[in-house]
C-alpha positions in Angstrom: -35.9 -51.6 -20.9 -37.6 -48.2 -21.5 -36.0 -44.8 -21.1 -38.0 -42.0 -19.4 -37.6 -38.4 -20.4 -38.4 -35.0 -18.8 -38.1 -31.5 -19.9 -34.8 -29.8 -19.2 -34.2 -26.2 -18.4 -33.4 -25.5 -22.0 -37.0 -26.4 -23.0 -38.3 -23.9 -20.5 -36.5 -20.8 -21.7 -37.6 -17.5 -23.2 -40.6 -17.0 -20.8 -41.4 -13.3 -20.1 -43.3 -11.7 -17.3 -44.5 -8.1 -17.8 -45.7 -6.6 -14.5 -48.4 -4.0 -14.2 -48.0 -2.5 -10.7 -50.9 -0.6 -9.3 -50.6 2.2 -6.8 -51.9 -0.1 -4.0 -49.4 -2.7 -5.0 -51.8 -5.3 -6.6 -50.0 -6.4 -9.7 -51.6 -8.4 -12.5 -49.3 -10.8 -14.2 -49.3 -11.3 -18.0 -47.3 -14.3 -18.8 -46.6 -16.8 -21.4 -46.3 -20.0 -19.4 -43.7 -22.5 -20.4 -44.5 -26.1 -20.5 -44.0 -27.7 -17.1 -43.3 -31.3 -16.3 -46.0 -33.0 -14.4 -45.3 -33.6 -10.6 -45.2 -37.3 -11.2 -42.5 -36.9 -13.7 -44.5 -38.4 -16.6 -43.3 -37.9 -20.2 -44.7 -35.4 -22.7 -47.1 -38.0 -24.1 -48.6 -38.7 -20.7 -47.5 -42.3 -20.1 -44.7 -44.8 -20.1 -43.6 -44.6 -23.7 -40.4 -45.9 -25.3 -38.2 -43.6 -27.3 -38.3 -44.2 -31.0 -35.3 -46.1 -32.1 -32.8 -48.2 -30.2 -30.8 -45.6 -28.3 -28.6 -48.1 -26.3 -28.7 -51.6 -25.0 -28.2 -50.1 -21.5 -30.7 -47.4 -20.5 -31.0 -45.2 -17.4 -33.8 -43.6 -15.5 -33.6 -39.8 -15.5 -35.0 -37.9 -12.5 -37.2 -35.0 -13.6 -35.9 -31.5 -12.7 -38.4 -29.8 -10.4 -40.0 -26.7 -11.9 -38.9 -23.4 -10.5 -41.8 -21.4 -8.9 -42.8 -18.4 -11.0 -42.0 -15.1 -9.4 -44.5 -12.9 -7.7 -44.6 -9.5 -9.3 -46.9 -7.9 -6.7 -45.8 -5.0 -4.5 -47.3 -4.4 -1.1 -47.2 -1.1 0.8 -47.7 -0.9 4.5 -47.3 1.6 7.4 -45.2 0.7 10.5 -46.8 2.7 13.3 -46.9 2.9 17.1 -50.2 1.8 18.5 -51.0 3.9 21.5 -53.8 1.4 22.5 -51.6 -1.8 22.5 -48.3 0.1 23.2 -46.6 -1.9 20.4 -45.4 -1.3 16.9 -47.8 -2.6 14.2 -48.3 -2.8 10.5 -51.2 -1.8 8.4 -51.9 -1.3 4.7 -51.8 2.2 3.5 -55.5 2.5 3.6 -56.7 -0.7 5.2 -55.7 -2.8 8.2 -54.0 -6.1 7.9 -54.7 -9.1 10.0 -53.3 -9.2 13.5 -51.0 -12.1 12.5 -49.3 -10.0 9.8 -48.8 -7.1 12.1 -46.2 -9.0 14.1 -44.6 -11.2 11.5 -42.2 -10.3 8.8 -40.2 -13.6 8.8 -41.4 -17.0 7.6 -43.0 -19.1 10.3 -41.9 -22.7 10.9 -44.7 -24.0 8.8 -43.5 -21.9 5.8 -46.5 -19.6 6.1 -45.1 -16.1 5.2 -47.9 -13.5 5.1 -45.7 -11.4 2.8 -44.2 -14.2 0.8 -46.6 -13.7 -2.0 -45.1 -10.3 -2.8 -42.0 -9.3 -4.8 -41.2 -6.8 -2.2 -42.9 -4.7 0.5 -42.5 -1.0 0.9 -42.7 -0.1 4.6 -43.3 3.4 5.7 -42.0 3.8 9.2 -44.1 6.5 10.9 -42.3 8.3 13.9 -43.8 7.8 17.3 -43.9 11.6 17.6 -44.5 13.1 14.1 -43.5 16.6 15.3 -40.0 15.4 16.2 -39.0 13.5 13.1 -40.2 12.5 9.6 -41.3 9.1 8.3 -38.7 6.9 6.8 -39.0 4.1 4.2 -37.6 0.6 4.0 -37.9 -2.0 1.1 -38.4 -5.5 2.4 -37.3 -7.9 -0.4 -39.3 -11.1 -0.5 -38.7 -12.6 -3.9 -35.7 -14.9 -4.1 -35.2 -13.9 -7.7 -35.0 -10.2 -6.7 -32.7 -11.1 -3.8 -30.4 -12.8 -6.3 -30.4 -9.7 -8.5 -29.7 -7.4 -5.6 -26.8 -9.6 -4.4 -25.4 -9.5 -7.9 -25.7 -5.7 -8.4 -25.1 -4.4 -4.9 -22.6 -7.0 -3.9 -21.0 -7.2 -0.5 -21.7 -4.0 1.5 -21.0 -3.6 5.2 -24.3 -3.7 7.1 -26.2 -5.8 4.4 -26.6 -9.6 4.9 -28.1 -11.4 1.9 -29.1 -14.3 4.2 -31.0 -12.1 6.7 -34.7 -12.6 7.0 -36.4 -10.1 6.6 -34.0 -8.5 4.1 -34.6 -4.7 4.6 -32.9 -2.3 2.3 -32.8 1.5 2.4 -34.3 3.0 -0.8 -31.2 5.2 -1.0 -28.9 2.2 -1.6 -31.3 1.0 -4.3 -31.3 4.5 -5.9 -27.5 4.6 -5.8 -27.4 1.3 -7.6 -30.2 2.1 -10.0 -27.8 2.4 -13.0 -26.5 -1.0 -12.0 -29.9 -2.6 -11.9 -30.8 -1.1 -15.3 -27.5 -2.3 -16.8 -28.2 -5.8 -15.4 -31.8 -5.7 -16.7 -30.6 -4.7 -20.2 -27.9 -7.4 -20.2 -30.4 -10.1 -19.4 -32.9 -8.7 -21.8 -30.4 -8.9 -24.7 -29.1 -12.3 -23.8 -30.0 -14.9 -26.3 -31.3 -18.2 -24.9 -31.6 -17.0 -21.3 -32.8 -19.6 -18.9 -36.1 -19.7 -17.0 -34.3 -18.4 -13.9 -32.9 -15.5 -15.7 -36.3 -14.7 -17.2 -37.7 -14.6 -13.7 -34.9 -12.4 -12.4 -35.4 -10.1 -15.4 -39.1 -9.7 -14.6 -38.4 -9.1 -10.9 -35.8 -6.4 -11.7 -38.4 -4.6 -13.9 -40.8 -4.4 -11.0 -38.1 -2.8 -8.8 -37.0 -0.3 -11.5 -40.5 0.8 -12.1 -41.1 1.4 -8.4 -37.9 3.5 -8.1 -38.6 5.4 -11.3 -42.2 6.2 -10.2 -41.8 6.8 -6.4 -38.6 8.8 -6.6 -39.1 10.6 -9.9 -38.3 14.0 -8.4 -35.3 12.8 -6.5 -33.8 11.1 -9.6 -34.4 14.2 -11.7 -32.5 16.3 -9.1 -29.6 13.9 -9.0 -29.4 13.8 -12.8 -29.5 17.6 -13.1 -26.8 18.2 -10.5 -24.4 15.4 -11.5 -24.6 16.5 -15.2 -22.9 19.7 -14.0 -20.6 17.9 -11.6 -22.4 19.1 -8.5 -24.2 17.5 -5.6 -26.0 18.5 -2.4 -25.3 17.0 1.0 -28.7 15.3 1.2 -28.1 13.6 -2.2 -24.5 12.8 -1.6 -25.4 9.1 -1.3 -26.3 9.0 -5.0 -22.6 9.4 -6.0 -21.0 7.6 -3.0 -21.8 4.2 -4.4 -20.1 1.2 -2.7 -17.1 -0.2 -4.6 -16.7 3.2 -6.5 -13.1 4.3 -6.8 -12.6 7.6 -4.9 -9.9 10.2 -5.2 -8.5 11.9 -2.1 -5.3 13.6 -1.2 -2.5 11.7 0.6 -1.6 13.7 3.7 2.1 12.5 3.6 2.8 13.4 0.0 0.1 15.7 -1.1 -0.4 13.4 -4.1 -3.8 12.2 -5.3 -4.5 8.6 -4.1 -7.3 6.2 -4.9 -9.5 4.5 -2.3 -12.4 2.0 -2.9 -15.6 3.0 -1.1 -17.2 0.2 0.8 -20.0 2.1 2.6 -21.1 5.6 3.2 -23.0 6.4 6.4 -24.7 9.7 7.1 -24.4 10.8 10.7 -26.6 13.6 11.9 -25.4 15.9 14.7 -26.5 19.2 16.2 -24.0 21.0 13.9 -25.4 19.4 10.8 -23.7 16.1 10.5 -21.2 14.4 8.2 -20.7 11.3 6.0 -18.5 8.6 7.3 -16.9 6.9 4.3 -15.4 3.4 5.0 -12.9 2.8 2.3 -10.2 0.2 1.4 -6.8 0.4 -0.2 -4.1 -2.0 -1.1 -0.9 -2.4 1.0 1.8 -5.0 1.4 1.6 -7.9 3.7 4.3 -7.6 6.4 6.8 -10.4 6.5 8.1 -11.8 9.8 11.6 -10.5 10.7 14.2 -13.3 10.6 17.9 -13.8 11.1 19.6 -14.3 7.7 21.7 -17.4 7.5 24.2 -16.1 5.0 25.6 -12.9 3.5 23.4 -13.2 0.5 20.2 -13.7 2.5 18.5 -16.8 3.8 15.4 -18.8 3.3 12.5 -19.5 5.7 9.4 -21.4 4.9 7.7 -20.0 8.0 8.0 -16.5 6.6 6.3 -17.3 3.3 3.6 -19.2 5.2 2.8 -16.1 7.3 2.6 -14.0 4.2 0.2 -16.4 2.6 -1.9 -16.6 5.7 -2.2 -12.8 6.1 -2.7 -12.0 2.4 -4.9 -14.9 1.4 -2.0 -16.3 -0.7 -1.0 -12.9 -2.1 1.9 -10.6 -1.0 -0.6 -7.8 -0.6 -4.0 -7.2 1.1 -6.7 -4.7 1.8 -6.4 -2.0 4.4 -9.4 0.0 5.8 -9.4 3.8 5.7 -11.9 6.3 6.9 -12.7 9.6 5.3 -15.1 12.2 6.8 -17.1 14.5 4.5 -18.5 17.3 6.7 -22.0 18.7 6.0 -22.2 21.6 3.5 -24.9 23.9 2.4 -26.3 24.1 -1.1 -24.8 22.5 -4.2 -21.0 22.2 -4.4 -18.7 20.8 -7.1 -18.2 17.1 -6.5 -14.4 17.3 -7.1 -14.1 19.9 -4.4 -14.9 17.4 -1.7 -12.2 15.7 0.4 -13.0 12.5 -1.4 -15.0 12.1 -4.6 -15.5 9.5 -7.4 -12.7 9.2 -9.9 -15.1 9.9 -12.8 -15.6 13.5 -11.6 -11.9 14.3 -11.7 -11.1 17.0 -14.3 -8.5 14.8 -15.9 -9.8 11.4 -15.2 -7.9 9.5 -18.0 -4.6 11.1 -17.1 -5.0 10.5 -13.4 -5.9 6.9 -14.0 -2.8 6.3 -16.1 -0.7 8.0 -13.4 -2.2 5.8 -10.6 -1.7 2.6 -12.7 2.0 3.6 -13.4 2.5 4.3 -9.7 0.9 1.0 -8.7 3.2 -0.9 -11.0 6.2 0.9 -9.4 4.8 0.1 -6.0 4.8 -3.6 -6.8 8.4 -3.4 -8.0 9.3 -1.8 -4.7 8.3 -4.9 -2.8 11.3 -6.1 -0.7 14.6 -4.3 -0.2 15.8 -1.7 -2.7 18.7 0.8 -2.8 17.4 4.0 -4.4 17.9 7.7 -4.8 15.6 10.3 -3.2 15.3 14.0 -3.3 12.2 15.6 -1.9 9.9 15.7 1.1 9.5 12.6 3.4 7.2 12.1 6.3 7.0 10.6 9.8 4.0 10.4 12.1 4.5 10.8 15.8 1.9 10.0 18.5 0.7 12.9 20.7 -0.6 12.8 24.3 -4.2 13.1 23.2 -3.9 10.0 21.0 -3.8 11.9 17.7 -1.0 11.6 15.2 1.2 14.5 14.3 2.8 14.7 10.8 6.4 15.8 10.6 8.0 16.4 7.2 11.7 16.2 6.4 13.6 17.5 3.3 15.7 14.5 2.1 18.4 14.5 -0.5 20.0 11.1 0.0 20.4 7.5 -1.0 17.7 5.5 0.7 16.9 1.9 1.5 13.3 0.9 0.8 12.7 -1.7 3.5 9.3 -2.2 5.0 10.3 -5.3 7.0 13.1 -3.6 9.0 11.0 -0.4 9.3 8.4 -2.4 11.2 10.9 -4.4 13.2 12.8 -1.4 14.5 9.7 0.8 14.9 7.2 -1.6 16.5 5.0 1.2 17.8 4.6 3.0 14.4 1.1 2.9 13.1 1.5 0.8 10.0 -1.6 -0.1 7.9 -3.2 -3.4 9.1 -4.2 -5.9 6.5 -7.7 -7.2 6.7 -8.1 -10.9 7.1 -9.2 -12.4 3.8 -12.9 -13.5 3.7 -13.6 -17.3 4.0 -14.3 -19.0 0.7 -18.1 -19.3 -0.1 -19.6 -22.7 0.5 -20.0 -24.8 -2.6 -23.5 -24.7 -4.1 -25.6 -27.7 -3.3 -28.1 -27.2 -6.2 -31.6 -25.8 -6.1 -32.6 -22.2 -6.2 -30.9 -19.8 -5.8 -27.6 -21.5 -5.1 -27.3 -22.9 -8.6 -27.3 -19.4 -10.1 -23.7 -18.3 -10.9 -23.5 -14.6 -11.3 -21.2 -13.2 -14.0 -17.5 -12.7 -13.0 -17.3 -9.3 -11.3 -14.0 -8.6 -13.0 -15.3 -9.3 -16.4 -13.8 -6.9 -19.0 -11.2 -5.6 -16.5 -7.6 -6.1 -17.9 -5.1 -7.7 -15.5 -1.4 -7.1 -15.0 0.8 -10.1 -14.4 3.4 -9.1 -11.9 6.5 -11.1 -11.0 7.0 -11.0 -7.2 10.1 -12.3 -5.6 9.7 -14.5 -2.5 12.3 -16.2 -0.2 12.2 -19.5 -2.1 11.0 -18.8 -5.6 9.4 -16.2 -7.8 5.6 -16.5 -7.9 3.4 -14.9 -10.5 0.6 -12.8 -9.0 -2.2 -11.1 -10.7 -3.5 -7.6 -9.8 -6.4 -5.9 -11.6 -6.1 -2.4 -12.7 -8.4 -1.3 -9.8 -6.0 -3.0 -7.3 -3.0 -1.3 -8.9 -4.7 2.1 -8.6 -5.5 1.4 -4.9 -1.9 0.8 -3.9 -0.2 3.2 -1.4 1.6 6.3 -2.6 4.3 5.9 -0.1 7.0 3.3 0.7 8.8 2.8 4.0 12.5 3.0 4.3 15.7 4.5 5.7 17.5 7.7 4.7 21.2 6.8 4.7 22.4 10.4 4.9 19.9 11.5 7.6 19.9 8.2 9.4 16.1 8.4 9.8 13.3 5.9 9.2 10.7 7.7 7.1 7.8 7.3 4.7 8.9 8.2 1.1 6.8 9.5 -1.8 7.1 6.7 -4.3 6.8 9.2 -7.2 10.2 10.7 -6.2 12.0 7.4 -5.5 14.4 7.0 -8.4 17.1 4.5 -9.6 20.7 5.4 -8.6 23.0 6.8 -11.2 26.3 5.2 -10.1 29.5 7.2 -10.5 32.7 5.3 -10.6 34.7 8.5 -11.1 35.2 8.8 -7.3 37.2 5.5 -7.1 39.3 6.4 -10.2 40.2 9.8 -8.7 40.9 8.3 -5.3 44.4 9.6 -4.2 46.0 6.4 -3.1 49.2 4.6 -4.2 48.3 2.3 -7.1 49.2 -0.9 -5.3 46.9 -0.1 -2.3 44.0 1.0 -4.5 44.3 -2.3 -6.4 44.5 -4.3 -3.2 41.4 -2.6 -1.8 39.5 -3.2 -5.0 40.5 -6.9 -5.2 39.5 -7.6 -1.6 36.1 -6.1 -1.9 35.3 -7.7 -5.3 36.5 -11.1 -4.0 34.2 -10.8 -1.0 31.3 -10.0 -3.3 32.0 -13.3 -5.1 31.7 -15.3 -1.8 34.5 -17.9 -2.5 33.0 -20.2 0.2 36.0 -20.1 2.6 34.7 -20.8 6.1 36.1 -20.9 9.7 36.2 -24.1 11.7 33.4 -22.5 13.8 30.3 -21.9 11.7 29.4 -18.3 11.4 32.9 -16.8 12.1 35.4 -15.3 9.7 33.0 -14.5 6.9 33.5 -10.7 7.1 36.0 -8.4 5.6 37.4 -5.8 8.1 39.5 -3.0 6.7 41.2 -0.4 8.9 41.9 3.0 7.4 44.2 5.0 9.7 45.9 8.3 9.5 45.4 12.0 10.2 42.1 13.8 9.5 41.3 15.0 6.0 43.5 12.6 4.0 40.8 10.5 2.3 39.9 7.7 4.7 36.1 8.3 4.6 36.3 9.1 0.9 38.0 5.7 0.3 35.1 3.8 1.9 32.5 5.9 0.0 34.3 5.4 -3.4 34.6 1.7 -2.8 30.9 1.3 -2.1 30.2 3.3 -5.3 32.5 1.1 -7.2 30.9 -2.2 -6.1 27.4 -0.6 -6.3 26.5 -1.4 -2.6 24.8 0.8 0.0 27.2 2.5 2.4 25.9 2.6 6.0 27.9 5.2 7.9 27.8 4.9 11.7 29.5 7.4 14.0 31.0 6.5 17.4 28.3 8.7 19.0 25.5 6.6 17.4 26.6 3.5 19.2 26.2 4.7 22.8 28.6 5.0 25.8 27.8 1.8 27.7 28.5 -1.9 26.9 24.8 -2.7 26.9 23.9 0.1 24.5 26.8 -0.7 22.3 25.8 -4.4 22.1 22.2 -3.4 21.1 23.2 -0.8 18.5 25.9 -3.0 16.9 23.4 -5.9 16.6 20.9 -3.6 14.9 23.5 -2.1 12.6 25.0 -5.4 11.5 21.6 -7.1 11.1 20.4 -4.3 8.9 23.6 -4.1 6.9 23.5 -7.9 6.3 19.9 -7.7 5.0 20.9 -4.7 2.8 24.2 -6.3 1.7 25.6 -2.9 2.7 29.2 -1.8 3.4 29.4 -0.5 7.0 31.7 2.4 7.8 32.3 3.1 11.5 33.9 6.5 11.6 36.3 7.6 14.3 36.3 4.1 15.9 39.3 4.7 18.1 37.3 4.7 21.3 36.2 1.0 20.7 39.7 -0.2 19.7 41.8 1.3 22.4 43.9 -1.1 24.5 42.1 -2.4 27.6 43.4 -1.5 31.1 42.9 -2.9 34.5 41.0 0.1 35.9 38.3 1.0 33.4 36.0 -2.0 33.5 33.2 -0.3 31.5 35.4 0.5 28.6 36.9 -3.0 28.8 33.4 -4.4 28.4 32.8 -2.1 25.4 36.0 -3.3 23.7 35.0 -7.0 24.4 31.5 -6.4 22.9 33.0 -4.7 19.8 35.5 -7.6 19.3 32.7 -10.2 19.5 30.5 -8.4 16.9 33.3 -7.8 14.5 34.3 -11.5 14.8 30.9 -12.7 13.7 30.0 -10.0 11.2 29.6 -11.4 7.7 29.8 -8.2 5.6 32.4 -5.6 4.7 33.4 -3.3 7.5 35.5 -0.2 7.3 37.0 1.3 10.4 38.6 4.8 10.3 41.0 5.6 13.1 43.5 8.3 13.9 45.6 6.6 16.7 46.7 3.2 15.6 49.3 3.0 18.4 46.5 2.8 21.0 44.9 -0.4 19.5 44.1 -3.3 21.6 46.2 -6.2 20.5 43.2 -8.5 20.1 42.1 -6.4 17.1 45.3 -7.0 15.1 44.2 -10.6 14.3 40.6 -9.5 13.3 41.6 -6.8 10.8 42.2 -8.3 7.3 44.0 -5.3 5.9 45.1 -1.9 7.3 45.8 1.0 5.0 47.9 3.9 6.3 47.0 7.3 4.9 49.9 9.8 5.1 49.7 13.5 5.1 49.0 14.7 1.6 52.1 15.5 -0.5 52.2 18.5 -2.8 51.4 16.4 -5.8 48.5 14.7 -4.0 47.1 18.1 -2.9 47.5 19.3 -6.5 45.5 16.4 -7.7 42.8 17.0 -5.1 42.6 20.7 -6.0 42.3 19.8 -9.7 39.4 17.3 -8.9 37.3 19.8 -6.8 37.9 22.7 -9.1 36.8 20.6 -12.0 33.6 19.9 -10.2 33.2 23.7 -9.7 33.5 24.3 -13.4 37.1 25.7 -13.4 39.3 24.7 -16.3 43.0 24.7 -15.6 44.5 26.3 -18.7 46.2 29.5 -19.9 43.1 30.3 -22.0 40.8 30.2 -18.9 43.1 32.4 -16.8 43.5 29.7 -14.2 47.0 28.4 -14.9 49.1 25.5 -13.5 51.1 28.2 -11.6 48.0 29.1 -9.6 47.4 25.4 -8.9 51.0 25.0 -7.6 50.5 28.0 -5.3 47.3 26.4 -3.9 49.1 23.1 -3.4 51.8 24.9 -1.3 49.2 25.7 1.4 49.3 23.5 4.5 45.8 22.1 4.4 44.3 18.6 4.1 41.8 17.2 1.6 38.7 18.0 3.6 39.8 21.6 3.9 40.4 21.8 0.1 36.9 20.6 -0.5 35.5 23.2 2.0 37.6 26.0 0.6 36.4 25.3 -2.9 32.8 25.3 -1.9 33.1 28.5 0.1 35.0 30.3 -2.6 32.4 29.2 -5.2 29.6 30.6 -3.0 31.5 33.8 -2.6 31.9 34.2 -6.4 28.2 33.4 -6.9 27.1 36.0 -4.4 29.2 38.6 -6.2 27.9 37.4 -9.6 31.5 36.6 -10.7 33.2 33.5 -12.1 35.2 31.5 -9.6 38.8 32.5 -9.8 42.1 32.3 -8.0 41.5 35.4 -5.9 38.2 34.0 -4.4 40.2 30.9 -3.3 43.0 33.0 -1.8 40.5 35.1 0.1 38.9 32.0 1.5 42.2 30.3 2.4 43.5 33.4 4.2 40.4 33.5 6.3 40.7 29.8 7.1 44.4 30.1 8.0 43.7 33.1 10.3 41.2 31.0 12.2 43.6 28.1 12.4 46.4 30.3 13.8 44.1 31.7 16.5 43.0 28.2 17.4 46.5 27.0 17.9 47.5 30.1 20.0 44.5 29.6 22.3 45.4 25.9 22.6 49.0 26.8 23.7 47.7 29.3 26.3 45.3 26.7 27.7 48.1 24.2 28.0 50.3 26.7 29.8 47.7 27.2 32.6 46.6 23.6 32.9 
């Protein structure tokens, strides 16, 4: 057997094509031709020759690789004009007519006869039908497959450009914008050792394009270079800095913080008033998870949820969101960084801003899911107006918050949340042949990546985000202010970890045995001992009733307990739950669903109205009590109820309350302890040296007031001392208490008079 050989691609490397483009577009090619295999696939020696030496007892026939056609380096220039004689648009050379066949055909015919196929590209000057109304425009029709491959690599995916279109028409402005990219790619290929024949052909084709741009747009390029060197630009040349895939800096309307967007396309729109640039941009946002009912106190799994996340985000928990930015027309040259959006490289502190955006992006990734955090600053809410626009409302928030995008979307279905773009379909596998067998370099080459651990319902998956993706993340997170009871957008820069304070539980004025009982019950529920009812889903909760007169520490006990176990406290007033059975059912369902997902402790303050004994006459209130009973029975978390009138309880509640703690009127020693705690917070030291002695503390404890009134009196007296630029002392407290007692006496006298006449 004989073995047949043919030249491989490696034997055809290092060919160079140096174009000489003339003004009319007729290029002469100077080339060093590589050896080409014969069409019949014969060997180098021109016949069937055996290879010297016995290679193997088993030989194979090697099919010769077809030679790549050399590139055309000629440039053609034509006019596209309106023929008043034939009433059609036609083409002609800039100086001589072309054949009638070419005047109607830009695409290849079925026979493969392309009248422009012998050119690298064709410059088309489109003459207006009425020269007095508008100016001529230019288009570059790319014909060389090698140049198409180079353009696809440098320009990439840009809205409005299809690399499979025939003819492939490109605006010279897009080529000018990407000129630095073409030159970098040209230099990269030129320096590459052992480049393939294909790469040599691409290199030669790029050189033709660069020479055309440098020659025909010499004045434009000089103006761009002069302006951008000083950080300036004009409206007509704005396209030169608004290059697709550039990272732009703009201001977030919700937070006022700088945020990054990636430019996808910039479209110049001309109007009677001058026009504007419409910037289509993209940013990174979270993929919304489908709301679900949790199966257990600690959360539940759901494969369908993760499947939806992967479907929306292309396998990632984040995706791209489209944004639009409008740059109105302006006169003369302006500073680029004064525009509403501008490239990051023109920011006065580019390096510092990039580090800030990266740090914020990492924090944004960490905020995925549900988080209990502290917040002090401005938060935002967008409301829809009758004209279809959005109105921004800002709130000053100083509260614990719950970062929770999922419940935000579920409970605010009409809120305009960012919509994730569907991921593009994967490219079809290359079938071989030119140009599908060309593999462009990795677009992320040289870009460091951050490995981020992202928690899912079933397991923790490792996701990778590039630095650019981290910078493009949103500057806000969605959540709930626990103090304000509002769903808002929060500035992620201000979201902070909670500094837990266990002092409140230690200073809680309760008998030692009851405090220990309360602590043990809550901690045991946290451990989830696995005890279940005979009916699945019942009896998993812990219901604690705190009853007694106002101002004796009922609410404080619930707050201190939540602080002690480091859980969110979700406070709900009776007025928040509605006055009908249907509204109560809806609100309780939402409250308990949210609290379960947050693992929060729920406090229903002043719950007497829902616990009162049912009667035969008030059917609506009977229905409300029944609804409340049912929800309490199936709630799986910790529930505190504060009440004032335990004697009016419906008997059915007695079996549903796990423990009831009675809060008595404060004794003198208890009031003294409360005074000591609040005065300590105000910076008052109880000692002879400070002038505020134990005697003063005893006199304060003799006053007939409750714990809430002690707190209010301390705060008011402290404000009084500050306004007088004095240190808080005993006389400020006495002055405040006297005013409070005077009001209380008048209130009781008015109540007596009203009862006499009723």
